[in-house]
C-alpha positions as a Markdown table, in Angstrom:
| # | Residue | x | y | z |
|---|---|---|---|---|
| 1 | Met | 77.9 | -165.4 | 52.7 |
| 2 | Ser | 75.5 | -162.8 | 51.3 |
| 3 | Ser | 76.1 | -161.5 | 47.8 |
| 4 | Glu | 75.5 | -158.0 | 49.2 |
| 5 | Lys | 78.3 | -155.8 | 50.5 |
| 6 | Gln | 78.5 | -156.0 | 54.2 |
| 7 | Lys | 79.9 | -153.2 | 56.4 |
| 8 | Pro | 83.3 | -154.3 | 57.6 |
| 9 | Val | 84.7 | -153.9 | 61.1 |
| 10 | Lys | 88.2 | -152.2 | 60.9 |
| 11 | Lys | 91.2 | -152.7 | 63.2 |
| 12 | Ile | 94.7 | -151.3 | 63.3 |
| 13 | Cys | 97.3 | -153.2 | 65.3 |
| 14 | Tyr | 100.9 | -154.4 | 65.4 |
| 15 | Val | 101.6 | -158.0 | 64.5 |
| 16 | Arg | 102.7 | -158.7 | 68.1 |
| 17 | Asp | 99.2 | -157.8 | 69.3 |
| 18 | Leu | 97.4 | -160.5 | 67.2 |
| 19 | Thr | 95.9 | -163.5 | 68.9 |
| 20 | Glu | 96.8 | -167.0 | 67.6 |
| 21 | Glu | 93.5 | -167.3 | 65.8 |
| 22 | Glu | 94.0 | -163.8 | 64.1 |
| 23 | Arg | 97.5 | -164.9 | 63.1 |
| 24 | His | 96.1 | -168.0 | 61.4 |
| 25 | Gln | 93.4 | -165.9 | 59.7 |
| 26 | Val | 95.9 | -163.3 | 58.4 |
| 27 | Asn | 98.1 | -166.1 | 56.9 |
| 28 | Lys | 95.0 | -167.7 | 55.4 |
| 29 | Val | 93.9 | -164.4 | 53.7 |
| 30 | Cys | 97.5 | -163.8 | 52.5 |
| 31 | Asn | 97.8 | -167.3 | 51.0 |
| 32 | Ser | 94.5 | -166.9 | 49.2 |
| 33 | Gly | 95.7 | -163.6 | 47.8 |
| 34 | Phe | 98.9 | -164.8 | 46.2 |
| 35 | Pro | 99.2 | -167.5 | 43.5 |
| 36 | Lys | 100.3 | -170.9 | 44.8 |
| 37 | Gly | 102.8 | -171.2 | 42.0 |
| 38 | Ser | 104.8 | -168.2 | 43.1 |
| 39 | Asn | 108.3 | -168.4 | 44.3 |
| 40 | Leu | 107.2 | -168.2 | 48.0 |
| 41 | Tyr | 105.6 | -171.6 | 47.8 |
| 42 | Ser | 108.0 | -173.4 | 45.5 |
| 43 | Lys | 111.1 | -172.0 | 47.4 |
| 44 | His | 109.8 | -173.4 | 50.7 |
| 45 | Lys | 107.9 | -176.4 | 49.4 |
| 46 | Leu | 104.8 | -175.4 | 51.4 |
| 47 | Ser | 101.1 | -175.7 | 50.8 |
| 48 | Met | 100.5 | -172.7 | 53.1 |
| 49 | Tyr | 103.1 | -170.1 | 53.5 |
| 50 | Asp | 103.7 | -168.3 | 56.8 |
| 51 | Phe | 103.6 | -164.7 | 55.8 |
| 52 | Leu | 103.9 | -163.4 | 59.3 |
| 53 | Ser | 107.1 | -165.2 | 60.0 |
| 54 | Ser | 108.6 | -164.1 | 56.7 |
| 55 | Met | 108.3 | -160.4 | 57.3 |
| 56 | Ser | 111.6 | -158.5 | 57.3 |
| 57 | Asn | 110.2 | -156.2 | 59.9 |
| 58 | Ser | 109.2 | -158.4 | 62.8 |
| 59 | Asn | 106.5 | -156.1 | 64.0 |
| 60 | Pro | 104.7 | -154.3 | 61.1 |
| 61 | Leu | 101.5 | -152.4 | 61.4 |
| 62 | Leu | 98.4 | -154.3 | 60.2 |
| 63 | Ser | 95.1 | -152.9 | 58.8 |
| 64 | Leu | 92.5 | -155.6 | 59.2 |
| 65 | Leu | 88.9 | -155.9 | 57.9 |
| 66 | Tyr | 86.5 | -158.3 | 59.6 |
| 67 | Ile | 83.1 | -159.6 | 58.4 |
| 68 | Asp | 81.1 | -161.5 | 61.0 |
| 69 | Gly | 84.2 | -161.9 | 63.1 |
| 70 | Ile | 86.4 | -163.3 | 60.3 |
| 71 | Ile | 89.3 | -161.5 | 58.8 |
| 72 | Ile | 88.6 | -160.9 | 55.1 |
| 73 | Gly | 91.3 | -158.3 | 54.3 |
| 74 | Val | 94.8 | -157.5 | 55.4 |
| 75 | Cys | 97.4 | -154.8 | 54.6 |
| 76 | Phe | 100.8 | -154.6 | 56.2 |
| 77 | Ala | 102.7 | -151.3 | 56.6 |
| 78 | Asp | 106.2 | -150.5 | 57.8 |
| 79 | Ile | 107.1 | -147.1 | 59.3 |
| 80 | Glu | 110.5 | -146.4 | 57.7 |
| 81 | His | 113.1 | -143.8 | 58.7 |
| 82 | Lys | 116.0 | -142.7 | 56.5 |
| 83 | Arg | 118.8 | -140.1 | 57.0 |
| 84 | Val | 118.1 | -138.0 | 54.0 |
| 85 | Ile | 118.6 | -134.3 | 53.0 |
| 86 | Lys | 115.8 | -131.8 | 53.4 |
| 87 | Pro | 113.2 | -131.3 | 52.0 |
| 88 | Leu | 113.0 | -135.1 | 51.5 |
| 89 | Ser | 110.9 | -137.1 | 54.0 |
| 90 | Asn | 112.9 | -138.9 | 56.6 |
| 91 | Glu | 109.8 | -140.8 | 57.9 |
| 92 | Tyr | 107.3 | -142.5 | 55.7 |
| 93 | Leu | 105.0 | -145.5 | 55.4 |
| 94 | Tyr | 105.6 | -148.5 | 53.1 |
| 95 | Leu | 102.5 | -150.5 | 52.4 |
| 96 | His | 102.9 | -154.1 | 51.4 |
| 97 | Thr | 101.3 | -157.6 | 51.3 |
| 98 | Thr | 97.8 | -156.4 | 50.7 |
| 99 | Ala | 95.2 | -159.1 | 50.2 |
| 100 | Ile | 91.4 | -159.5 | 50.2 |
| 101 | Asp | 89.8 | -163.0 | 50.6 |
| 102 | Pro | 88.7 | -164.0 | 47.0 |
| 103 | Asn | 85.1 | -164.5 | 48.2 |
| 104 | Tyr | 84.9 | -160.7 | 49.1 |
| 105 | Arg | 86.7 | -159.2 | 46.1 |
| 106 | Gly | 85.1 | -156.7 | 43.8 |
| 107 | Lys | 83.0 | -155.1 | 46.5 |
| 108 | Gly | 85.2 | -152.1 | 47.4 |
| 109 | Tyr | 86.8 | -153.6 | 50.6 |
| 110 | Cys | 90.3 | -152.8 | 49.4 |
| 111 | Tyr | 89.5 | -149.1 | 49.6 |
| 112 | His | 88.4 | -149.5 | 53.3 |
| 113 | Leu | 91.5 | -151.6 | 54.1 |
| 114 | Val | 93.8 | -148.9 | 52.9 |
| 115 | Arg | 91.7 | -146.0 | 54.2 |
| 116 | Asn | 91.9 | -147.6 | 57.6 |
| 117 | Leu | 95.7 | -147.1 | 57.6 |
| 118 | Ile | 95.4 | -143.5 | 56.3 |
| 119 | Thr | 93.0 | -142.4 | 59.0 |
| 120 | Ala | 94.7 | -144.3 | 61.8 |
| 121 | Lys | 96.4 | -142.6 | 64.7 |
| 122 | Ile | 99.2 | -144.6 | 66.4 |
| 123 | Lys | 101.9 | -144.1 | 68.9 |
| 124 | Ile | 105.3 | -143.9 | 67.4 |
| 125 | Gly | 107.9 | -143.5 | 70.2 |
| 126 | Ser | 106.5 | -140.9 | 72.6 |
| 127 | Thr | 104.2 | -139.2 | 70.1 |
| 128 | Val | 100.8 | -140.0 | 68.6 |
| 129 | Lys | 100.8 | -139.6 | 64.8 |
| 130 | Gln | 98.1 | -139.6 | 62.1 |
| 131 | Leu | 99.5 | -142.0 | 59.5 |
| 132 | Gly | 97.8 | -140.1 | 56.7 |
| 133 | Lys | 100.1 | -137.2 | 57.3 |
| 134 | Leu | 103.1 | -139.4 | 56.4 |
| 135 | Pro | 104.1 | -139.9 | 52.8 |
| 136 | Met | 103.4 | -143.4 | 51.6 |
| 137 | Tyr | 104.5 | -145.8 | 48.9 |
| 138 | Leu | 103.8 | -149.3 | 47.7 |
| 139 | His | 104.4 | -151.7 | 44.8 |
| 140 | Val | 101.7 | -153.3 | 42.8 |
| 141 | Cys | 102.3 | -156.5 | 40.8 |
| 142 | Ala | 101.2 | -155.4 | 37.3 |
| 143 | Asn | 102.3 | -156.1 | 33.8 |
| 144 | Ile | 100.8 | -156.2 | 30.3 |
| 145 | Glu | 99.4 | -159.7 | 30.8 |
| 146 | Asn | 98.0 | -158.9 | 34.2 |
| 147 | Pro | 97.5 | -155.1 | 34.6 |
| 148 | Asn | 95.9 | -155.5 | 38.1 |
| 149 | Met | 93.7 | -152.5 | 37.5 |
| 150 | Ala | 91.4 | -153.3 | 40.5 |
| 151 | Ala | 94.4 | -152.8 | 42.9 |
| 152 | Ile | 95.6 | -149.7 | 41.1 |
| 153 | Lys | 92.1 | -148.2 | 41.2 |
| 154 | Cys | 91.8 | -148.9 | 44.9 |
| 155 | Phe | 95.1 | -147.2 | 45.7 |
| 156 | Lys | 94.2 | -144.2 | 43.4 |
| 157 | Lys | 90.9 | -143.7 | 45.3 |
| 158 | Asn | 93.1 | -143.3 | 48.4 |
| 159 | Gly | 95.3 | -140.6 | 46.9 |
| 160 | Phe | 98.1 | -142.7 | 45.5 |
| 161 | Lys | 99.6 | -142.0 | 42.1 |
| 162 | Leu | 101.6 | -144.3 | 39.7 |
| 163 | Val | 105.2 | -143.4 | 39.5 |
| 164 | Asp | 106.7 | -143.7 | 36.0 |
| 165 | Met | 110.0 | -145.4 | 35.4 |
| 166 | Ile | 110.3 | -147.1 | 38.8 |
| 167 | Tyr | 109.7 | -150.8 | 38.2 |
| 168 | Val | 110.8 | -153.5 | 40.6 |
| 169 | Asp | 111.0 | -157.2 | 39.8 |
| 170 | Arg | 110.2 | -159.0 | 43.0 |
| 171 | Gly | 109.5 | -162.6 | 43.8 |
| 172 | Asp | 105.9 | -162.2 | 42.7 |
| 173 | Gly | 106.7 | -160.7 | 39.3 |
| 174 | Pro | 107.1 | -157.2 | 37.9 |
| 175 | Asn | 105.8 | -154.4 | 40.1 |
| 176 | Val | 105.0 | -150.8 | 39.5 |
| 177 | Ala | 105.5 | -148.1 | 42.2 |
| 178 | Met | 102.7 | -145.9 | 43.6 |
| 179 | Met | 103.1 | -143.1 | 46.1 |
| 180 | Arg | 100.9 | -140.9 | 48.2 |
| 181 | Pro | 102.7 | -137.6 | 49.0 |
| 182 | Lys | 102.7 | -136.0 | 52.4 |
| 183 | Gly | 99.8 | -133.6 | 52.9 |
| 184 | Val | 97.4 | -135.3 | 50.4 |
| 185 | Gly | 93.8 | -134.8 | 51.3 |
| 186 | Lys | 91.5 | -137.7 | 52.2 |
| 187 | Gly | 91.7 | -139.1 | 48.7 |
| 188 | Lys | 88.4 | -137.7 | 47.6 |
| 189 | Lys | 87.9 | -135.8 | 44.4 |
| 190 | Thr | 88.6 | -132.1 | 44.6 |
| 191 | Lys | 86.6 | -129.5 | 42.6 |
| 192 | Lys | 89.4 | -129.2 | 40.2 |
| 193 | Thr | 89.4 | -133.0 | 39.4 |
| 194 | Arg | 85.6 | -133.2 | 39.2 |
| 195 | Lys | 85.5 | -130.7 | 36.3 |
| 196 | Lys | 87.5 | -133.0 | 34.0 |
């Protein structure tokens, strides 16, 4: 592996569309992205956890990054629908289980992984939708001991903002919420934010 940043190949697909080799590579990246001492491993007494089989949505969207034909980054997303009052969004995207192979971290690949979802167009029912037009949210495992600023910075570059006072304690520890409102631009700095 070169120490220089390589241009990744991007792919958007549903889990059902993965080959067996891609399924193995996705699980391998997810396992490398989460600590072996987490509840996922100890609960199931496994050395390698099957993330794909554990998803509550049996067919989530996947953003994948490849370098030299090998998957180095994955991000799962669920399209969720809720019966809510207007003007609240009844359709939105929940991003979860985001991981970059440790050998490729610190090179900006997370930005491209998330950007791949935001710019994707997919068929939902009988219509083709640009995912970036949907509001989005996610949780980032972050606390005082492990602020996870690299992940937060990646999501901020893609137009997400931290949401104050919404903290979730999941199996992987305390999580902060981030959201990307409907109608946010491409995540690039505007003239207004450049002046600061």
